[in-house]
C-alpha positions in Angstrom: -17.5 7.0 12.9 -15.5 10.3 12.7 -13.9 11.2 9.5 -10.1 10.9 9.5 -8.0 14.1 9.2 -4.8 14.1 7.1 -1.8 16.4 7.2 -1.5 18.7 4.2 1.8 18.8 2.4 3.0 20.9 -0.5 3.9 19.7 -4.0 7.5 18.9 -2.7 6.3 16.7 0.2 6.9 19.2 2.9 4.4 19.4 5.8 2.5 22.7 5.8 1.4 22.5 9.5 -2.3 22.3 8.4 -4.7 19.3 8.2 -8.1 18.7 6.7 -10.7 15.9 6.5 -10.0 13.2 4.0 -13.2 14.0 2.0 -12.0 17.6 1.6 -8.5 16.5 0.7 -9.8 14.4 -2.2 -12.5 16.7 -3.3 -10.1 19.6 -3.6 -7.0 17.8 -4.8 -4.9 18.7 -1.8 -1.5 17.1 -1.5 -1.2 14.5 1.3 0.8 11.4 2.3 0.1 7.7 2.0 2.0 4.4 2.7 2.0 1.2 0.6 3.4 -2.0 2.1 4.2 -4.9 -0.3 4.1 -8.1 1.6 6.3 -10.8 0.0 7.9 -14.2 0.4 10.4 -16.3 -1.5 9.1 -19.6 -2.6 10.7 -22.1 -5.0 13.2 -19.4 -6.2 10.4 -17.0 -7.0 9.1 -13.9 -5.3 5.4 -14.1 -4.4 3.3 -11.1 -3.2 0.4 -11.2 -0.8 -2.4 -9.8 -2.9 -5.9 -8.8 -1.6 -9.3 -8.2 -2.9 -10.4 -4.7 -1.8 -13.8 -4.3 -0.1 -16.8 -3.4 -2.1 -17.2 -0.4 0.3 -14.0 1.3 -0.7 -14.4 4.7 -2.4 -11.5 4.0 -4.8 -11.1 0.7 -6.7 -13.8 -1.3 -4.9 -13.8 -5.1 -5.7 -10.4 -5.0 -7.3 -7.2 -6.8 -6.5 -4.3 -4.9 -5.0 -0.6 -5.8 -4.6 0.0 -3.6 -1.5 -1.6 -2.8 1.9 -1.7 0.6 3.3 -3.5 3.9 3.2 -3.4 7.5 4.3 -1.1 8.7 7.1 -3.3 10.3 9.7 -2.8 13.8 10.8 -0.1 14.1 13.5 1.4 10.6 12.6 4.7 9.9 11.0 5.4 7.4 8.3 6.4 4.7 10.8 3.2 5.1 12.7 1.2 5.0 9.4 2.8 1.7 8.3 2.3 0.0 11.7 -1.3 1.3 11.9 -2.2 0.2 8.4 -0.8 -3.3 8.7 -2.5 -3.8 12.1 -5.9 -2.5 10.8 -5.9 -4.3 7.4 -4.4 -7.7 8.2 -3.8 -7.8 11.9 0.0 -7.8 11.8 2.0 -6.1 14.6 5.4 -5.6 13.0 8.7 -4.4 14.1 9.3 -1.4 11.8 13.1 -2.3 11.6 12.2 -5.5 9.8 10.7 -3.6 6.8 12.7 -2.9 3.7 12.4 0.8 3.0 11.4 1.8 -0.5 11.1 5.2 -2.0 8.7 8.1 -2.3 6.4 8.1 -5.3 4.7 11.4 -6.4 1.3 10.7 -7.8 -0.6 13.6 -9.2 -4.1 12.6 -10.3 -5.7 16.0 -9.9 -8.3 15.0 -7.2 -5.9 12.5 -5.6 -2.5 14.2 -5.2 -0.3 12.2 -2.9 3.2 11.2 -2.0 3.4 7.5 -1.3 6.2 5.9 0.7 6.7 2.3 -0.2 7.9 -0.5 2.1 8.4 -4.2 1.8 7.7 -6.8 4.4 8.9 -10.4 4.2 6.2 -12.7 5.6 6.4 -16.5 6.1 3.3 -16.8 8.3 0.1 -18.6 7.5 -2.7 -16.8 5.7 -5.1 -18.2 8.4 -3.3 -16.1 11.0 -4.2 -12.8 9.3 -7.1 -10.9 10.8 -9.1 -8.4 8.7 -10.0 -5.8 11.3 -11.3 -2.9 9.3 -13.5 -4.4 6.6 -11.2 -3.1 3.8 -10.0 -6.6 2.7 -12.3 -9.3 1.4 -9.8 -12.0 0.6 -6.0 -12.6 0.4 -3.7 -15.0 -1.5 -0.2 -15.5 -2.7 0.7 -14.8 -6.4 4.0 -14.7 -8.2 5.3 -11.6 -9.9 4.9 -13.2 -13.3 1.3 -14.2 -12.7 0.4 -10.8 -11.4 2.0 -9.1 -14.4 0.2 -11.4 -16.8 -3.2 -10.9 -15.1 -2.7 -7.1 -15.1 -2.0 -7.2 -18.8 -4.9 -9.5 -19.7 -7.5 -8.2 -17.2 -6.5 -4.7 -16.2 -10.0 -3.9 -15.0 -9.6 -6.5 -12.2 -6.6 -4.6 -10.6 -6.3 -1.4 -8.6 -2.8 -0.7 -10.0 -1.0 -0.8 -13.3 1.5 -3.3 -14.5 4.2 -0.7 -15.3 4.1 0.6 -11.7 4.2 -2.9 -10.3 7.2 -3.8 -12.4 9.1 -0.8 -10.8 8.1 -2.0 -7.4 9.3 -5.5 -8.1 12.6 -4.4 -9.6 13.4 -2.3 -6.6 12.6 -5.2 -4.2 14.5 -7.7 -6.3 17.7 -5.5 -6.1 17.3 -5.0 -2.4 16.7 -8.7 -1.5 19.6 -9.9 -3.7 21.9 -7.6 -1.6 20.5 -9.1 1.6 20.5 -12.8 0.7 
């Protein structure tokens, strides 16, 4: 399988007009874009998130639980195309982009993984059995409440791909948005 190419951006999230292979981007700490989609539902007056166990083949955070789906935006694609592609590849959902709740850009500078990540939220009331794992990146999925995720991240941080403080910001943003909608 051919390695994916990513658009190169500058430290202010502006496209440079250049692209490079993902391996080079990460090896050299070149700025690039990603998308994270947080799939949620309201159940019994709580917000639950669709979490997933990352594949043991992943180069970053293998065999760890994650609170979002997503990945790199391929060279030549825009954010909308990236979101639709990642949801289709990872869990088999073909979504209308207009149904997503737009989040914000997060700048993440981890030396060898420098990226701007655009966050989105997707309300989902479908069955877990209807999800299809097309690309081998997801081992297992399940619903978990915000409180339970936060507690698990605090007690067992080694089991999670993310950090509790970042997830709290994600939740707070969503909570404000859905209270305006409902």
